[in-house]
DSSP file (Angstrom, degrees, kcal/mol; ACC not computed):
  #  RESIDUE AA STRUCTURE BP1 BP2  ACC     N-H-->O    O-->H-N    N-H-->O    O-->H-N    TCO  KAPPA ALPHA  PHI   PSI    X-CA   Y-CA   Z-CA
    1    1 A M              0   0    0      0, 0.0    30,-2.9     0, 0.0    31,-0.4   0.000 360.0 360.0 360.0 133.7    0.0    0.0    0.0
    2    2 A L  E     -A   30   0A   0     28,-0.2     2,-0.3    29,-0.1    28,-0.2  -0.773 360.0-179.5 -93.9 136.4    1.3    3.5   -0.9
    3    3 A T  E     -A   29   0A   0     26,-2.5    26,-2.8    -2,-0.4     2,-0.4  -0.960   9.2-160.7-130.9 153.4    0.9    6.4    1.5
    4    4 A E  E     +A   28   0A   0     -2,-0.3     2,-0.3    24,-0.2    24,-0.2  -0.998  12.2 172.3-134.6 137.6    1.9   10.0    1.1
    5    5 A E  E     -A   27   0A   0     22,-2.3    22,-3.3    -2,-0.4     2,-0.5  -0.986  23.2-141.5-142.1 154.0    2.4   12.6    3.8
    6    6 A Q  E     -A   26   0A   0     -2,-0.3     2,-0.4    20,-0.2    20,-0.2  -0.972  24.1-178.7-116.5 125.5    3.7   16.1    4.0
    7    7 A I  E     -A   25   0A   0     18,-2.6    18,-3.2    -2,-0.5     2,-0.8  -0.951  30.4-129.5-124.9 143.8    5.8   17.1    7.1
    8    8 A T  E     +A   24   0A   0     -2,-0.4    16,-0.2    16,-0.2     3,-0.1  -0.824  35.6 168.2 -86.3 112.0    7.4   20.3    8.1
    9    9 A D  E     +     0   0A   0     14,-1.6     2,-0.3    -2,-0.8    15,-0.2   0.513  57.0  30.4-109.2  -5.4   10.9   19.2    8.9
   10   10 A K  E     -A   23   0A   0     13,-1.4    13,-3.0     2,-0.0     2,-0.4  -0.941  50.0-180.0-155.6 132.8   12.8   22.4    9.2
   11   11 A I  E     +A   22   0A   0     -2,-0.3     2,-0.3    11,-0.2    11,-0.2  -0.991  18.0 177.5-130.0 122.9   12.0   26.0   10.3
   12   12 A E  E     -A   21   0A   0      9,-2.7     9,-3.3    -2,-0.4     2,-0.6  -0.934  26.6-144.9-127.2 148.6   14.8   28.5   10.2
   13   13 A V  E     -A   20   0A   0     -2,-0.3     2,-0.3     7,-0.2     7,-0.2  -0.969  34.2-179.4-109.5 119.3   15.0   32.2   10.9
   14   14 A V  E   > +A   19   0A   0      5,-3.1     5,-2.1    -2,-0.6     3,-0.2  -0.892  27.9   8.6-126.6 149.8   17.5   33.7    8.4
   15   15 A G  T > 5S-     0   0    0     -2,-0.3     3,-1.7     3,-0.2     0, 0.0   0.175  90.6 -64.7  78.0 168.7   19.1   37.1    7.7
   16   16 A E  T 3 5S+     0   0    0      1,-0.3    -1,-0.2     2,-0.1    57,-0.1   0.716 131.5  54.5 -65.5 -21.1   19.0   40.5    9.3
   17   17 A H  T 3 5S-     0   0    0     -3,-0.2    -1,-0.3    55,-0.1    -2,-0.1   0.285 110.3-119.2 -97.9  10.5   15.3   40.8    8.7
   18   18 A R  T < 5 -     0   0    0     -3,-1.7     2,-0.3     1,-0.2    -3,-0.2   0.898  39.1-171.7  56.2  47.0   14.4   37.6   10.4
   19   19 A I  E   < -A   14   0A   0     -5,-2.1    -5,-3.1    26,-0.1     2,-0.6  -0.544  18.2-134.2 -69.7 131.4   12.9   35.9    7.4
   20   20 A V  E     -AB  13  44A   0     24,-2.3    24,-2.5    -2,-0.3     2,-0.5  -0.800  20.0-164.1 -93.6 121.6   11.2   32.6    8.4
   21   21 A Q  E     -AB  12  43A   0     -9,-3.3    -9,-2.7    -2,-0.6     2,-0.5  -0.913   1.9-163.7-109.6 129.2   12.1   29.8    6.0
   22   22 A I  E     -AB  11  42A   0     20,-3.2    20,-1.9    -2,-0.5     2,-0.5  -0.943   3.6-163.6-117.4 128.5   10.0   26.6    6.1
   23   23 A R  E     -AB  10  41A   0    -13,-3.0   -14,-1.6    -2,-0.5   -13,-1.4  -0.952   8.2-169.9-111.7 128.2   11.1   23.3    4.5
   24   24 A K  E     -AB   8  40A   0     16,-3.1    16,-2.4    -2,-0.5     2,-0.5  -0.918   9.2-149.0-115.6 142.8    8.4   20.7    3.9
   25   25 A A  E     -AB   7  39A   0    -18,-3.2   -18,-2.6    -2,-0.4     2,-0.7  -0.938   3.6-151.2-112.0 129.7    9.1   17.1    2.9
   26   26 A N  E     -AB   6  38A   0     12,-3.2    12,-2.0    -2,-0.5     2,-0.5  -0.902  23.3-166.4 -95.5 115.6    6.7   15.1    0.8
   27   27 A V  E     -AB   5  37A   0    -22,-3.3   -22,-2.3    -2,-0.7     2,-0.5  -0.903  10.5-165.7-113.2 127.8    7.3   11.5    1.9
   28   28 A I  E     -AB   4  36A   0      8,-2.5     7,-3.0    -2,-0.5     8,-1.6  -0.946  10.8-172.4-112.3 130.8    6.0    8.5    0.0
   29   29 A K  E     -AB   3  34A   0    -26,-2.8   -26,-2.5    -2,-0.5     2,-0.5  -0.941  16.7-154.6-124.0 144.5    6.0    5.1    1.7
   30   30 A R  E >  S-AB   2  33A   0      3,-2.8     3,-1.9    -2,-0.4   -28,-0.2  -0.978  86.9 -17.8-115.7 118.9    5.2    1.6    0.4
   31   31 A D  T 3  S-     0   0    0    -30,-2.9    -1,-0.2    -2,-0.5   -29,-0.1   0.876 130.6 -51.3  52.2  41.4    4.1   -0.7    3.1
   32   32 A G  T 3  S+     0   0    0    -31,-0.4     2,-0.5     1,-0.2    -1,-0.3   0.408 115.4 114.4  82.0  -2.4    5.4    1.6    5.8
   33   33 A V  E <  S-B   30   0A   0     -3,-1.9    -3,-2.8     2,-0.0    -1,-0.2  -0.897  70.9-119.3-106.3 126.3    8.9    1.9    4.2
   34   34 A E  E     +B   29   0A   0     -2,-0.5    -5,-0.3    -5,-0.2     3,-0.1  -0.410  38.3 165.8 -64.2 128.1   10.0    5.3    2.8
   35   35 A I  E     +     0   0A   0     -7,-3.0     2,-0.3     1,-0.3    -6,-0.2   0.514  63.6  21.6-117.5 -12.9   10.6    5.1   -1.0
   36   36 A S  E     -B   28   0A   0     -8,-1.6    -8,-2.5     2,-0.0     2,-0.3  -0.986  52.2-177.7-157.2 144.4   10.7    8.7   -1.9
   37   37 A R  E     -B   27   0A   0     -2,-0.3     2,-0.4   -10,-0.2   -10,-0.2  -0.968   7.1-179.0-145.0 128.0   11.3   12.1   -0.2
   38   38 A E  E     -B   26   0A   0    -12,-2.0   -12,-3.2    -2,-0.3     2,-0.3  -0.986  15.4-143.4-129.1 138.9   11.0   15.5   -2.0
   39   39 A Y  E     -B   25   0A   0     -2,-0.4     2,-0.3   -14,-0.2   -14,-0.2  -0.790  14.4-177.3-107.1 145.0   11.6   18.9   -0.4
   40   40 A N  E     -B   24   0A   0    -16,-2.4   -16,-3.1    -2,-0.3     2,-0.4  -0.991   8.9-161.9-133.9 143.2    9.9   22.2   -1.0
   41   41 A R  E     +B   23   0A   0     -2,-0.3     2,-0.3   -18,-0.2   -18,-0.2  -0.932  13.1 166.7-124.8 149.7   10.8   25.5    0.7
   42   42 A H  E     -B   22   0A   0    -20,-1.9   -20,-3.2    -2,-0.4     2,-0.3  -0.966  20.1-136.8-150.7 165.8    8.9   28.8    1.1
   43   43 A T  E     -B   21   0A   0     -2,-0.3     2,-0.5   -22,-0.2   -22,-0.2  -0.839   6.4-148.6-125.1 159.7    9.4   31.9    3.2
   44   44 A V  E     -B   20   0A   0    -24,-2.5   -24,-2.3    -2,-0.3     3,-0.1  -0.979  23.7-159.9-124.5 115.3    7.4   34.3    5.3
   45   45 A V    >   -     0   0    0     -2,-0.5     3,-2.4   -26,-0.2   -26,-0.1  -0.571  38.0 -75.1 -92.9 158.6    8.8   37.8    5.2
   46   46 A P  T 3  S+     0   0    0      0, 0.0    -1,-0.1     0, 0.0     3,-0.1  -0.264 121.1  19.4 -54.3 131.1    8.1   40.5    7.9
   47   47 A G  T 3  S+     0   0    0      1,-0.3     2,-0.2    18,-0.1    20,-0.0   0.259  94.1 127.2  92.2 -10.8    4.6   41.9    7.4
   48   48 A E    <   -     0   0    0     -3,-2.4     2,-0.4     1,-0.1    -1,-0.3  -0.540  69.7-104.6 -80.7 145.6    3.4   38.9    5.3
   49   49 A D        +     0   0    0     -2,-0.2     3,-0.2     1,-0.1    -1,-0.1  -0.549  36.8 177.5 -69.8 123.3    0.2   37.1    6.4
   50   50 A A    >   +     0   0    0     -2,-0.4     3,-2.0     1,-0.1    -1,-0.1   0.157  44.3 114.6-111.4  16.1    1.1   33.8    8.0
   51   51 A S  T 3  S+     0   0    0      1,-0.3    -1,-0.1     7,-0.0     7,-0.1   0.717  73.7  55.9 -64.7 -20.5   -2.4   32.7    8.9
   52   52 A S  T 3  S+     0   0    0     -3,-0.2    -1,-0.3     2,-0.0     2,-0.1   0.481  92.7  93.5 -89.2  -1.4   -2.3   29.7    6.5
   53   53 A E  S <  S-     0   0    0     -3,-2.0    -3,-0.0     1,-0.2     0, 0.0  -0.370  89.1 -84.5 -84.8 167.5    0.8   28.3    8.2
   54   54 A S     >  -     0   0    0      1,-0.1     4,-2.7    -2,-0.1     5,-0.2  -0.202  41.9-106.2 -64.3 162.6    0.9   25.8   11.0
   55   55 A A  H  > S+     0   0    0      1,-0.2     4,-2.2     2,-0.2     5,-0.2   0.867 121.4  54.8 -59.5 -36.8    0.5   26.9   14.6
   56   56 A E  H  > S+     0   0    0      2,-0.2     4,-1.8     1,-0.2    -1,-0.2   0.928 110.4  44.0 -63.6 -46.3    4.2   26.4   15.2
   57   57 A V  H  > S+     0   0    0      1,-0.2     4,-2.9     2,-0.2     5,-0.2   0.916 111.7  54.1 -65.8 -42.8    5.2   28.6   12.2
   58   58 A Q  H  X S+     0   0    0     -4,-2.7     4,-2.6     1,-0.2    -1,-0.2   0.896 107.8  50.5 -57.9 -40.7    2.7   31.2   13.3
   59   59 A A  H  X S+     0   0    0     -4,-2.2     4,-1.9     2,-0.2    -1,-0.2   0.900 111.7  47.1 -65.4 -40.7    4.2   31.3   16.8
   60   60 A I  H  X S+     0   0    0     -4,-1.8     4,-2.4     2,-0.2     5,-0.3   0.920 112.6  49.6 -66.5 -43.8    7.7   31.8   15.4
   61   61 A V  H  X S+     0   0    0     -4,-2.9     4,-3.0     1,-0.2    -2,-0.2   0.923 110.3  50.9 -60.7 -44.6    6.5   34.5   13.0
   62   62 A A  H  < S+     0   0    0     -4,-2.6    -1,-0.2    -5,-0.2    -2,-0.2   0.881 113.9  44.5 -61.6 -38.4    4.8   36.3   15.8
   63   63 A A  H  < S+     0   0    0     -4,-1.9     3,-0.2    -5,-0.2    -1,-0.2   0.868 121.9  36.6 -73.8 -36.4    7.9   36.2   18.0
   64   64 A M  H  < S+     0   0    0     -4,-2.4     2,-1.5     1,-0.2    -2,-0.2   0.845 105.6  65.1 -86.9 -36.7   10.3   37.2   15.2
   65   65 A H     <  +     0   0    0     -4,-3.0    -1,-0.2    -5,-0.3   -18,-0.1  -0.494  69.0 168.3 -94.6  68.6    8.3   39.7   13.2
   66   66 A T     >  -     0   0    0     -2,-1.5     4,-2.6    -3,-0.2     5,-0.2  -0.211  53.2 -99.3 -68.8 168.1    7.9   42.5   15.8
   67   67 A D  H  > S+     0   0    0      1,-0.2     4,-2.5     2,-0.2     5,-0.2   0.893 126.0  51.9 -57.2 -39.8    6.6   45.9   14.7
   68   68 A A  H  > S+     0   0    0      2,-0.2     4,-2.3     1,-0.2    -1,-0.2   0.900 109.7  48.2 -65.4 -40.8   10.2   47.2   14.6
   69   69 A V  H  > S+     0   0    0      2,-0.2     4,-2.6     1,-0.2    -2,-0.2   0.919 112.4  49.1 -65.7 -43.4   11.4   44.3   12.4
   70   70 A V  H  X S+     0   0    0     -4,-2.6     4,-2.7     2,-0.2     5,-0.2   0.928 112.2  48.3 -61.7 -45.6    8.4   44.8   10.0
   71   71 A A  H  X S+     0   0    0     -4,-2.5     4,-2.2    -5,-0.2    -1,-0.2   0.906 112.8  48.0 -62.6 -42.0    9.1   48.6    9.8
   72   72 A D  H  X S+     0   0    0     -4,-2.3     4,-2.1     2,-0.2    -1,-0.2   0.909 112.6  48.7 -65.0 -42.5   12.8   48.0    9.2
   73   73 A Y  H  X S+     0   0    0     -4,-2.6     4,-1.9     2,-0.2    -2,-0.2   0.936 111.9  48.1 -63.3 -46.5   12.1   45.4    6.5
   74   74 A E  H  X S+     0   0    0     -4,-2.7     4,-2.1     1,-0.2    -1,-0.2   0.880 110.6  52.3 -63.5 -37.4    9.6   47.7    4.7
   75   75 A A  H  X S+     0   0    0     -4,-2.2     4,-2.4    -5,-0.2    -1,-0.2   0.892 108.2  51.2 -63.8 -39.5   12.1   50.6    4.8
   76   76 A S  H  X S+     0   0    0     -4,-2.1     4,-2.2     2,-0.2    -2,-0.2   0.857 108.5  51.7 -67.6 -33.9   14.8   48.4    3.3
   77   77 A I  H  X S+     0   0    0     -4,-1.9     4,-2.0     2,-0.2    -2,-0.2   0.922 110.4  48.4 -66.8 -43.6   12.4   47.4    0.5
   78   78 A R  H  X S+     0   0    0     -4,-2.1     4,-1.2     1,-0.2    -2,-0.2   0.919 111.4  50.2 -61.7 -43.1   11.6   51.1   -0.2
   79   79 A E  H  X S+     0   0    0     -4,-2.4     4,-0.7     1,-0.2     3,-0.5   0.913 110.1  50.2 -60.7 -44.0   15.3   51.9   -0.2
   80   80 A D  H >< S+     0   0    0     -4,-2.2     3,-0.6     1,-0.2    -1,-0.2   0.860 108.9  51.9 -63.5 -35.9   16.1   49.1   -2.7
   81   81 A S  H 3< S+     0   0    0     -4,-2.0    -1,-0.2     1,-0.2    -2,-0.2   0.720 105.2  56.6 -75.7 -19.3   13.3   50.2   -5.0
   82   82 A E  H 3<        0   0    0     -4,-1.2    -1,-0.2    -3,-0.5    -2,-0.2   0.618 360.0 360.0 -84.4 -13.2   14.7   53.8   -5.1
   83   83 A I    <<        0   0    0     -4,-0.7    -1,-0.2    -3,-0.6    -2,-0.1   0.480 360.0 360.0 -75.8 360.0   18.1   52.6   -6.3
């Protein structure tokens, strides 16, 4: 019997703007033995809506993306667009 599951196997906070990077693994098993694993990554940047993320990711985003971090990130985006 084949089964497939998606697990969040890594959550990292990276860079000066505390971008939250999430790695998910799609695992396929045959009779309970893993036969395939594929990884996908996505990020949550300061100010981005994280409501569709897991409770664990939401908690990390809430702790990392303070008002000051969001303001600093948005200011850096504006600066980059003016160059």
